[in-house]
Gaussian input, Z-matrix of N, CA and C with variables (Angstrom, degrees):
# hf/3-21g

backbone

0 1
 N
 C     1     B1
 C     2     B2     1     A1
 N     3     B3     2     A2     1     D1
 C     4     B4     3     A3     2     D2
 C     5     B5     4     A4     3     D3
 N     6     B6     5     A5     4     D4
 C     7     B7     6     A6     5     D5
 C     8     B8     7     A7     6     D6
 N     9     B9     8     A8     7     D7
 C    10    B10     9     A9     8     D8
 C    11    B11    10    A10     9     D9
 N    12    B12    11    A11    10    D10
 C    13    B13    12    A12    11    D11
 C    14    B14    13    A13    12    D12
 N    15    B15    14    A14    13    D13
 C    16    B16    15    A15    14    D14
 C    17    B17    16    A16    15    D15
 N    18    B18    17    A17    16    D16
 C    19    B19    18    A18    17    D17
 C    20    B20    19    A19    18    D18
 N    21    B21    20    A20    19    D19
 C    22    B22    21    A21    20    D20
 C    23    B23    22    A22    21    D21
 N    24    B24    23    A23    22    D22
 C    25    B25    24    A24    23    D23
 C    26    B26    25    A25    24    D24
 N    27    B27    26    A26    25    D25
 C    28    B28    27    A27    26    D26
 C    29    B29    28    A28    27    D27
 N    30    B30    29    A29    28    D28
 C    31    B31    30    A30    29    D29
 C    32    B32    31    A31    30    D30
 N    33    B33    32    A32    31    D31
 C    34    B34    33    A33    32    D32
 C    35    B35    34    A34    33    D33
 N    36    B36    35    A35    34    D34
 C    37    B37    36    A36    35    D35
 C    38    B38    37    A37    36    D36
 N    39    B39    38    A38    37    D37
 C    40    B40    39    A39    38    D38
 C    41    B41    40    A40    39    D39
 N    42    B42    41    A41    40    D40
 C    43    B43    42    A42    41    D41
 C    44    B44    43    A43    42    D42
 N    45    B45    44    A44    43    D43
 C    46    B46    45    A45    44    D44
 C    47    B47    46    A46    45    D45
 N    48    B48    47    A47    46    D46
 C    49    B49    48    A48    47    D47
 C    50    B50    49    A49    48    D48
 N    51    B51    50    A50    49    D49
 C    52    B52    51    A51    50    D50
 C    53    B53    52    A52    51    D51
 N    54    B54    53    A53    52    D52
 C    55    B55    54    A54    53    D53
 C    56    B56    55    A55    54    D54
 N    57    B57    56    A56    55    D55
 C    58    B58    57    A57    56    D56
 C    59    B59    58    A58    57    D57
 N    60    B60    59    A59    58    D58
 C    61    B61    60    A60    59    D59
 C    62    B62    61    A61    60    D60
 N    63    B63    62    A62    61    D61
 C    64    B64    63    A63    62    D62
 C    65    B65    64    A64    63    D63
 N    66    B66    65    A65    64    D64
 C    67    B67    66    A66    65    D65
 C    68    B68    67    A67    66    D66
 N    69    B69    68    A68    67    D67
 C    70    B70    69    A69    68    D68
 C    71    B71    70    A70    69    D69
 N    72    B72    71    A71    70    D70
 C    73    B73    72    A72    71    D71
 C    74    B74    73    A73    72    D72
 N    75    B75    74    A74    73    D73
 C    76    B76    75    A75    74    D74
 C    77    B77    76    A76    75    D75
 N    78    B78    77    A77    76    D76
 C    79    B79    78    A78    77    D77
 C    80    B80    79    A79    78    D78
 N    81    B81    80    A80    79    D79
 C    82    B82    81    A81    80    D80
 C    83    B83    82    A82    81    D81
 N    84    B84    83    A83    82    D82
 C    85    B85    84    A84    83    D83
 C    86    B86    85    A85    84    D84
 N    87    B87    86    A86    85    D85
 C    88    B88    87    A87    86    D86
 C    89    B89    88    A88    87    D87
 N    90    B90    89    A89    88    D88
 C    91    B91    90    A90    89    D89
 C    92    B92    91    A91    90    D90
 N    93    B93    92    A92    91    D91
 C    94    B94    93    A93    92    D92
 C    95    B95    94    A94    93    D93
 N    96    B96    95    A95    94    D94
 C    97    B97    96    A96    95    D95
 C    98    B98    97    A97    96    D96
 N    99    B99    98    A98    97    D97
 C   100   B100    99    A99    98    D98
 C   101   B101   100   A100    99    D99
 N   102   B102   101   A101   100   D100
 C   103   B103   102   A102   101   D101
 C   104   B104   103   A103   102   D102
 N   105   B105   104   A104   103   D103
 C   106   B106   105   A105   104   D104
 C   107   B107   106   A106   105   D105
 N   108   B108   107   A107   106   D106
 C   109   B109   108   A108   107   D107
 C   110   B110   109   A109   108   D108
 N   111   B111   110   A110   109   D109
 C   112   B112   111   A111   110   D110
 C   113   B113   112   A112   111   D111
 N   114   B114   113   A113   112   D112
 C   115   B115   114   A114   113   D113
 C   116   B116   115   A115   114   D114
 N   117   B117   116   A116   115   D115
 C   118   B118   117   A117   116   D116
 C   119   B119   118   A118   117   D117
 N   120   B120   119   A119   118   D118
 C   121   B121   120   A120   119   D119
 C   122   B122   121   A121   120   D120
 N   123   B123   122   A122   121   D121
 C   124   B124   123   A123   122   D122
 C   125   B125   124   A124   123   D123
 N   126   B126   125   A125   124   D124
 C   127   B127   126   A126   125   D125
 C   128   B128   127   A127   126   D126
 N   129   B129   128   A128   127   D127
 C   130   B130   129   A129   128   D128
 C   131   B131   130   A130   129   D129
 N   132   B132   131   A131   130   D130
 C   133   B133   132   A132   131   D131
 C   134   B134   133   A133   132   D132
 N   135   B135   134   A134   133   D133
 C   136   B136   135   A135   134   D134
 C   137   B137   136   A136   135   D135
 N   138   B138   137   A137   136   D136
 C   139   B139   138   A138   137   D137
 C   140   B140   139   A139   138   D138
 N   141   B141   140   A140   139   D139
 C   142   B142   141   A141   140   D140
 C   143   B143   142   A142   141   D141
 N   144   B144   143   A143   142   D142
 C   145   B145   144   A144   143   D143
 C   146   B146   145   A145   144   D144
 N   147   B147   146   A146   145   D145
 C   148   B148   147   A147   146   D146
 C   149   B149   148   A148   147   D147
 N   150   B150   149   A149   148   D148
 C   151   B151   150   A150   149   D149
 C   152   B152   151   A151   150   D150
 N   153   B153   152   A152   151   D151
 C   154   B154   153   A153   152   D152
 C   155   B155   154   A154   153   D153
 N   156   B156   155   A155   154   D154
 C   157   B157   156   A156   155   D155
 C   158   B158   157   A157   156   D156
 N   159   B159   158   A158   157   D157
 C   160   B160   159   A159   158   D158
 C   161   B161   160   A160   159   D159
 N   162   B162   161   A161   160   D160
 C   163   B163   162   A162   161   D161
 C   164   B164   163   A163   162   D162
 N   165   B165   164   A164   163   D163
 C   166   B166   165   A165   164   D164
 C   167   B167   166   A166   165   D165
 N   168   B168   167   A167   166   D166
 C   169   B169   168   A168   167   D167
 C   170   B170   169   A169   168   D168
 N   171   B171   170   A170   169   D169
 C   172   B172   171   A171   170   D170
 C   173   B173   172   A172   171   D171
 N   174   B174   173   A173   172   D172
 C   175   B175   174   A174   173   D173
 C   176   B176   175   A175   174   D174
 N   177   B177   176   A176   175   D175
 C   178   B178   177   A177   176   D176
 C   179   B179   178   A178   177   D177
 N   180   B180   179   A179   178   D178
 C   181   B181   180   A180   179   D179
 C   182   B182   181   A181   180   D180
 N   183   B183   182   A182   181   D181
 C   184   B184   183   A183   182   D182
 C   185   B185   184   A184   183   D183
 N   186   B186   185   A185   184   D184
 C   187   B187   186   A186   185   D185
 C   188   B188   187   A187   186   D186
 N   189   B189   188   A188   187   D187
 C   190   B190   189   A189   188   D188
 C   191   B191   190   A190   189   D189
 N   192   B192   191   A191   190   D190
 C   193   B193   192   A192   191   D191
 C   194   B194   193   A193   192   D192
 N   195   B195   194   A194   193   D193
 C   196   B196   195   A195   194   D194
 C   197   B197   196   A196   195   D195
 N   198   B198   197   A197   196   D196
 C   199   B199   198   A198   197   D197
 C   200   B200   199   A199   198   D198
 N   201   B201   200   A200   199   D199
 C   202   B202   201   A201   200   D200
 C   203   B203   202   A202   201   D201
 N   204   B204   203   A203   202   D202
 C   205   B205   204   A204   203   D203
 C   206   B206   205   A205   204   D204
 N   207   B207   206   A206   205   D205
 C   208   B208   207   A207   206   D206
 C   209   B209   208   A208   207   D207
 N   210   B210   209   A209   208   D208
 C   211   B211   210   A210   209   D209
 C   212   B212   211   A211   210   D210
 N   213   B213   212   A212   211   D211
 C   214   B214   213   A213   212   D212
 C   215   B215   214   A214   213   D213
 N   216   B216   215   A215   214   D214
 C   217   B217   216   A216   215   D215
 C   218   B218   217   A217   216   D216
 N   219   B219   218   A218   217   D217
 C   220   B220   219   A219   218   D218
 C   221   B221   220   A220   219   D219
 N   222   B222   221   A221   220   D220
 C   223   B223   222   A222   221   D221
 C   224   B224   223   A223   222   D222

   B1=1.4522
   B2=1.5218
   B3=1.3081
   B4=1.4669
   B5=1.5296
   B6=1.3130
   B7=1.4616
   B8=1.5248
   B9=1.3228
   B10=1.4623
   B11=1.5253
   B12=1.3167
   B13=1.4624
   B14=1.5227
   B15=1.3149
   B16=1.4640
   B17=1.5267
   B18=1.3045
   B19=1.4717
   B20=1.5288
   B21=1.3230
   B22=1.4698
   B23=1.5168
   B24=1.3199
   B25=1.4541
   B26=1.5244
   B27=1.3196
   B28=1.4672
   B29=1.5094
   B30=1.3202
   B31=1.4515
   B32=1.5227
   B33=1.3403
   B34=1.4633
   B35=1.5239
   B36=1.3232
   B37=1.4630
   B38=1.5193
   B39=1.3029
   B40=1.4595
   B41=1.5308
   B42=1.3114
   B43=1.4575
   B44=1.5276
   B45=1.3246
   B46=1.4621
   B47=1.5237
   B48=1.3238
   B49=1.4639
   B50=1.5318
   B51=1.2973
   B52=1.4603
   B53=1.5300
   B54=1.3280
   B55=1.4626
   B56=1.5248
   B57=1.3206
   B58=1.4655
   B59=1.5292
   B60=1.3156
   B61=1.4633
   B62=1.5238
   B63=1.3184
   B64=1.4606
   B65=1.5271
   B66=1.3216
   B67=1.4498
   B68=1.5148
   B69=1.3231
   B70=1.4790
   B71=1.5251
   B72=1.2844
   B73=1.4619
   B74=1.5231
   B75=1.3072
   B76=1.4729
   B77=1.5219
   B78=1.3299
   B79=1.4605
   B80=1.5250
   B81=1.3137
   B82=1.4699
   B83=1.5261
   B84=1.3329
   B85=1.4491
   B86=1.5184
   B87=1.3184
   B88=1.4692
   B89=1.5258
   B90=1.3207
   B91=1.4611
   B92=1.5334
   B93=1.3253
   B94=1.4616
   B95=1.5266
   B96=1.3390
   B97=1.4623
   B98=1.5171
   B99=1.3170
   B100=1.4622
   B101=1.5209
   B102=1.3165
   B103=1.4639
   B104=1.5325
   B105=1.3080
   B106=1.4710
   B107=1.5299
   B108=1.3235
   B109=1.4634
   B110=1.5371
   B111=1.3217
   B112=1.4583
   B113=1.5280
   B114=1.3487
   B115=1.4702
   B116=1.5268
   B117=1.3416
   B118=1.4539
   B119=1.5231
   B120=1.3183
   B121=1.4559
   B122=1.5327
   B123=1.3282
   B124=1.4685
   B125=1.5268
   B126=1.3355
   B127=1.4678
   B128=1.5263
   B129=1.3233
   B130=1.4638
   B131=1.5294
   B132=1.3157
   B133=1.4646
   B134=1.5167
   B135=1.3420
   B136=1.4726
   B137=1.5248
   B138=1.3263
   B139=1.4639
   B140=1.5208
   B141=1.3103
   B142=1.4596
   B143=1.5290
   B144=1.3293
   B145=1.4776
   B146=1.5265
   B147=1.3318
   B148=1.4565
   B149=1.5367
   B150=1.3218
   B151=1.4524
   B152=1.5237
   B153=1.3179
   B154=1.4530
   B155=1.5367
   B156=1.3269
   B157=1.4675
   B158=1.5297
   B159=1.3262
   B160=1.4671
   B161=1.5308
   B162=1.3277
   B163=1.4588
   B164=1.5270
   B165=1.3225
   B166=1.4571
   B167=1.5259
   B168=1.3400
   B169=1.4560
   B170=1.5287
   B171=1.3300
   B172=1.4600
   B173=1.5147
   B174=1.3174
   B175=1.4589
   B176=1.5243
   B177=1.3205
   B178=1.4654
   B179=1.5265
   B180=1.3222
   B181=1.4645
   B182=1.5204
   B183=1.3188
   B184=1.4601
   B185=1.5206
   B186=1.3077
   B187=1.4646
   B188=1.5371
   B189=1.3200
   B190=1.4650
   B191=1.5219
   B192=1.3147
   B193=1.4624
   B194=1.5295
   B195=1.3334
   B196=1.4829
   B197=1.5259
   B198=1.2999
   B199=1.4609
   B200=1.5215
   B201=1.3211
   B202=1.4626
   B203=1.5295
   B204=1.3021
   B205=1.4665
   B206=1.5249
   B207=1.3138
   B208=1.4777
   B209=1.5211
   B210=1.3076
   B211=1.4591
   B212=1.5241
   B213=1.3253
   B214=1.4533
   B215=1.5129
   B216=1.3206
   B217=1.4460
   B218=1.5255
   B219=1.3088
   B220=1.4550
   B221=1.5247
   B222=1.2854
   B223=1.4679
   B224=1.4975
   A1=110.93
   A2=115.95
   A3=121.15
   A4=110.78
   A5=117.83
   A6=120.93
   A7=111.71
   A8=116.56
   A9=120.31
   A10=110.18
   A11=117.47
   A12=121.93
   A13=109.93
   A14=117.29
   A15=121.08
   A16=111.05
   A17=116.58
   A18=120.93
   A19=110.06
   A20=116.97
   A21=120.40
   A22=110.65
   A23=117.69
   A24=121.17
   A25=110.99
   A26=117.15
   A27=120.82
   A28=111.30
   A29=117.38
   A30=121.34
   A31=112.32
   A32=116.36
   A33=119.71
   A34=110.96
   A35=116.94
   A36=120.87
   A37=110.19
   A38=117.40
   A39=121.88
   A40=110.83
   A41=117.17
   A42=121.58
   A43=110.70
   A44=117.31
   A45=122.03
   A46=110.76
   A47=116.98
   A48=120.77
   A49=109.80
   A50=117.62
   A51=121.29
   A52=110.69
   A53=117.22
   A54=121.84
   A55=111.63
   A56=117.25
   A57=121.47
   A58=110.36
   A59=116.44
   A60=120.37
   A61=111.71
   A62=117.36
   A63=120.59
   A64=111.57
   A65=116.34
   A66=120.30
   A67=114.57
   A68=117.02
   A69=120.04
   A70=113.13
   A71=117.46
   A72=121.18
   A73=113.36
   A74=117.39
   A75=121.18
   A76=112.15
   A77=117.03
   A78=119.21
   A79=111.04
   A80=117.64
   A81=120.14
   A82=111.21
   A83=117.12
   A84=120.20
   A85=110.69
   A86=117.02
   A87=120.84
   A88=110.91
   A89=117.04
   A90=120.34
   A91=111.37
   A92=116.76
   A93=119.65
   A94=112.43
   A95=117.08
   A96=119.26
   A97=112.29
   A98=117.54
   A99=121.48
   A100=112.50
   A101=116.67
   A102=121.76
   A103=112.83
   A104=117.39
   A105=120.89
   A106=112.01
   A107=120.60
   A108=118.27
   A109=112.68
   A110=116.95
   A111=120.15
   A112=111.76
   A113=117.64
   A114=119.20
   A115=111.52
   A116=117.16
   A117=119.98
   A118=112.36
   A119=117.61
   A120=121.52
   A121=109.52
   A122=116.27
   A123=121.89
   A124=114.12
   A125=117.94
   A126=120.37
   A127=109.99
   A128=114.52
   A129=119.50
   A130=110.36
   A131=116.37
   A132=120.31
   A133=110.96
   A134=116.96
   A135=120.27
   A136=111.08
   A137=117.63
   A138=120.65
   A139=111.22
   A140=116.92
   A141=120.00
   A142=110.85
   A143=116.66
   A144=120.94
   A145=109.87
   A146=117.58
   A147=121.12
   A148=109.90
   A149=117.99
   A150=121.74
   A151=110.74
   A152=117.24
   A153=121.88
   A154=110.43
   A155=116.98
   A156=121.03
   A157=110.24
   A158=116.51
   A159=121.89
   A160=110.83
   A161=116.65
   A162=121.04
   A163=111.64
   A164=116.83
   A165=120.57
   A166=111.43
   A167=117.21
   A168=120.47
   A169=109.63
   A170=116.69
   A171=120.11
   A172=112.14
   A173=117.22
   A174=121.82
   A175=110.89
   A176=115.84
   A177=120.41
   A178=110.94
   A179=116.90
   A180=120.58
   A181=111.83
   A182=117.37
   A183=120.73
   A184=111.02
   A185=116.89
   A186=120.70
   A187=111.52
   A188=118.50
   A189=120.35
   A190=114.73
   A191=119.21
   A192=121.18
   A193=112.81
   A194=119.58
   A195=117.87
   A196=114.28
   A197=118.78
   A198=120.60
   A199=110.65
   A200=117.67
   A201=120.69
   A202=113.05
   A203=118.77
   A204=121.49
   A205=111.32
   A206=120.07
   A207=118.81
   A208=112.97
   A209=116.79
   A210=119.17
   A211=111.65
   A212=117.62
   A213=120.59
   A214=114.82
   A215=119.10
   A216=120.41
   A217=115.48
   A218=118.77
   A219=120.59
   A220=108.88
   A221=115.00
   A222=118.32
   A223=111.28
   D1=-36.88
   D2=-178.41
   D3=-63.46
   D4=-36.93
   D5=178.37
   D6=-66.62
   D7=-34.33
   D8=178.32
   D9=-63.92
   D10=-40.75
   D11=178.65
   D12=-64.23
   D13=-42.59
   D14=179.64
   D15=-62.91
   D16=-45.85
   D17=-179.48
   D18=-65.73
   D19=-42.46
   D20=179.79
   D21=-64.00
   D22=-44.21
   D23=-179.71
   D24=-65.19
   D25=-41.58
   D26=176.30
   D27=-63.64
   D28=-40.02
   D29=177.81
   D30=-64.47
   D31=-41.75
   D32=177.46
   D33=-64.87
   D34=-37.42
   D35=177.97
   D36=-63.97
   D37=-46.03
   D38=178.05
   D39=-60.93
   D40=-45.05
   D41=178.69
   D42=-59.99
   D43=-42.43
   D44=179.43
   D45=-63.58
   D46=-43.43
   D47=179.23
   D48=-61.74
   D49=-47.13
   D50=-178.37
   D51=-64.76
   D52=-43.13
   D53=-179.30
   D54=-63.67
   D55=-47.84
   D56=-178.96
   D57=-66.32
   D58=-41.29
   D59=-178.64
   D60=-60.22
   D61=-38.35
   D62=179.67
   D63=-65.87
   D64=-31.21
   D65=-178.63
   D66=-75.88
   D67=-28.66
   D68=-175.21
   D69=-113.01
   D70=-0.33
   D71=-173.62
   D72=-59.52
   D73=-51.26
   D74=-176.32
   D75=-63.25
   D76=-45.06
   D77=-177.96
   D78=-66.55
   D79=-37.69
   D80=177.42
   D81=-66.67
   D82=-38.99
   D83=179.12
   D84=-64.22
   D85=-44.47
   D86=178.84
   D87=-61.19
   D88=-43.41
   D89=178.50
   D90=-64.38
   D91=-37.97
   D92=-178.26
   D93=-67.48
   D94=-29.27
   D95=178.25
   D96=-63.14
   D97=-27.46
   D98=176.96
   D99=-94.33
   D100=-39.58
   D101=-172.53
   D102=-72.08
   D103=-47.67
   D104=-174.43
   D105=-62.97
   D106=-48.68
   D107=177.53
   D108=-61.65
   D109=-32.75
   D110=179.89
   D111=-66.10
   D112=-40.54
   D113=-179.28
   D114=-79.72
   D115=-19.01
   D116=179.63
   D117=-95.41
   D118=0.67
   D119=-178.42
   D120=-59.10
   D121=122.09
   D122=179.00
   D123=83.96
   D124=-0.42
   D125=179.49
   D126=-79.28
   D127=151.22
   D128=177.79
   D129=-70.21
   D130=166.77
   D131=179.12
   D132=-63.14
   D133=-36.99
   D134=178.01
   D135=-63.06
   D136=-43.62
   D137=179.21
   D138=-64.16
   D139=-37.92
   D140=178.06
   D141=-65.57
   D142=-41.27
   D143=178.69
   D144=-67.77
   D145=-39.75
   D146=178.58
   D147=-62.64
   D148=-39.51
   D149=177.07
   D150=-63.50
   D151=-40.84
   D152=179.56
   D153=-62.18
   D154=-46.19
   D155=179.40
   D156=-64.35
   D157=-44.89
   D158=179.35
   D159=-59.38
   D160=-44.65
   D161=-179.07
   D162=-64.36
   D163=-45.61
   D164=-178.51
   D165=-67.90
   D166=-39.34
   D167=177.87
   D168=-64.70
   D169=-42.80
   D170=178.80
   D171=-61.36
   D172=-42.93
   D173=178.43
   D174=-61.62
   D175=-42.91
   D176=179.83
   D177=-63.06
   D178=-45.32
   D179=-179.29
   D180=-66.09
   D181=-43.00
   D182=-179.46
   D183=-64.52
   D184=-31.98
   D185=-178.78
   D186=-79.15
   D187=-35.84
   D188=-172.80
   D189=-94.93
   D190=-34.40
   D191=-175.10
   D192=-59.03
   D193=-44.49
   D194=-179.30
   D195=-57.73
   D196=-24.46
   D197=179.03
   D198=-71.93
   D199=-29.53
   D200=-175.10
   D201=-96.58
   D202=-21.76
   D203=-178.06
   D204=-58.76
   D205=-50.35
   D206=-179.41
   D207=-61.32
   D208=-34.02
   D209=-177.96
   D210=-64.52
   D211=-37.00
   D212=-177.16
   D213=-90.40
   D214=-22.20
   D215=-173.49
   D216=-110.67
   D217=-11.36
   D218=177.04
   D219=-96.41
   D220=122.25
   D221=179.60
   D222=-135.75

């Protein structure tokens, strides 16, 4: 029974992430088109690439970690 609760909670978390992301995706993308070039103005190519890796890694972690947190901490 405990595994069912973990799977259900993880599934609800994933559903919430997907649902919220669809609602704010366009506005965040539009804002990023202005914001990112402004903060990278005058930065070296290495710094720009480092920002790209940092951003993509952060997005990946924020999207995947909530699915695993309930599984390990709910008992």
